[in-house]
C-alpha positions in Angstrom: -1.3 35.8 -1.6 -1.0 31.4 -1.2 -3.2 30.0 -3.6 -3.9 26.2 -4.6 -5.0 24.5 -7.4 -6.2 21.0 -7.1 -4.5 18.9 -9.9 -5.3 16.0 -11.4 -2.0 15.4 -14.2 -2.0 19.0 -16.1 -5.5 20.3 -15.1 -7.5 21.4 -12.8 -9.3 18.3 -11.3 -12.5 17.9 -12.0 -14.1 17.1 -8.7 -12.6 19.1 -5.5 -13.2 16.5 -3.2 -11.9 13.4 -4.7 -8.3 15.5 -5.9 -5.3 13.4 -4.6 -3.1 16.7 -5.3 -2.5 20.7 -4.9 0.0 23.1 -6.4 0.4 25.8 -4.1 1.9 28.9 -5.3 2.5 32.7 -3.8 1.0 35.3 -5.9 3.1 38.2 -5.5 2.2 41.5 -8.0 1.3 39.5 -11.3 3.8 36.6 -10.9 4.0 33.2 -9.0 6.8 32.0 -7.1 7.5 29.4 -4.6 5.6 26.2 -6.8 5.3 22.7 -4.2 3.3 20.2 -5.8 1.5 18.7 -1.9 -0.7 15.3 -1.2 -4.1 15.8 -0.6 -5.2 12.8 0.7 -7.9 12.8 2.9 -11.3 11.9 2.4 -12.0 13.3 5.5 -13.7 17.2 4.7 -12.7 18.8 8.3 -9.4 17.4 7.5 -8.5 18.6 3.9 -9.9 22.6 4.8 -6.9 22.0 7.7 -4.7 21.2 5.8 -5.5 24.3 3.5 -5.0 25.9 6.6 -2.0 24.8 8.0 -0.4 25.7 3.8 -1.6 29.3 4.6 -4.3 29.0 1.4 -6.2 32.5 0.8 -7.4 31.1 -1.8 -8.5 28.0 -3.5 -9.3 27.8 -8.0 -10.8 24.1 -8.1 -13.2 22.2 -10.2 -16.6 21.1 -8.8 -17.1 21.1 -5.2 -19.5 19.6 -3.3 -21.4 22.3 -0.9 -20.4 20.7 3.0 -16.6 21.0 1.7 -16.9 24.4 0.0 -19.0 26.0 3.0 -16.8 24.9 5.5 -13.3 25.9 3.5 -15.4 29.4 3.1 -15.9 29.1 6.8 -11.7 29.1 7.4 -11.7 32.1 5.6 -10.4 30.4 2.2 -12.2 31.9 -1.1 -13.2 29.1 -3.2 -13.3 29.5 -7.1 -14.7 26.6 -8.5 -16.2 25.4 -11.5 -12.9 25.5 -13.3 -11.4 23.8 -15.9 -8.5 23.6 -18.0 -4.2 23.2 -18.0 -3.0 24.2 -14.6 -1.0 27.0 -16.5 -3.6 28.5 -18.6 -5.8 28.7 -15.3 -3.4 30.1 -13.6 -2.4 32.9 -16.1 -6.1 33.6 -16.3 -6.2 34.2 -12.6 -3.7 36.5 -12.9 -5.5 38.8 -15.3 -8.6 38.3 -14.0 -10.1 36.0 -16.9 -11.8 33.1 -14.9 -15.1 33.6 -16.1 -14.0 33.0 -19.9 -16.4 30.1 -20.5 -13.1 28.3 -22.0 -12.7 28.0 -18.2 -16.1 27.3 -17.0 -16.8 23.0 -16.0 -19.3 22.3 -19.2 -22.8 22.3 -17.2 -22.2 25.4 -14.7 -22.3 29.0 -16.0 -25.6 31.1 -15.8 -28.5 29.9 -13.9 -27.2 26.4 -13.9 -24.7 26.5 -11.4 -21.1 28.4 -10.2 -18.8 31.1 -12.0 -15.7 32.1 -11.3 -15.4 34.3 -8.5 -17.6 31.5 -6.4 -21.0 33.3 -7.5 -23.9 30.1 -7.8 -26.8 30.8 -9.3 -30.0 28.8 -8.7 -32.9 29.3 -11.5 -32.0 32.5 -12.6 -32.0 33.4 -8.9 -28.2 35.2 -7.8 -27.0 34.3 -4.4 -23.6 34.9 -3.8 -22.0 32.9 -0.9 -19.2 34.1 0.4 
């Protein structure tokens, strides 16, 4: 499975819409293979989606993301796991261990009742709405 993470220096980029780089890698079992840093520079949302499709990305790990971009990426068949923070290596390890719901990986201000939680769930005013 091909996974991409939005990158800022050695951490998850705070806002997906403005990220300039992706780390793309293959997950085989519990191992990461074939890592590559890829420019993600276009600001046109449809072009960002096309780039993810062209790379064969199946899962996108990212920080905050606008609803329009998230909807477009999901509509293309890519699973979006938003509102993440932390070092790239720790986030990848948590993803492999199904541990992204840990509060240390959730952007401040997001979480139950406020925003999104790893796995793509969004919460508004206490009512859960699953997107995907």
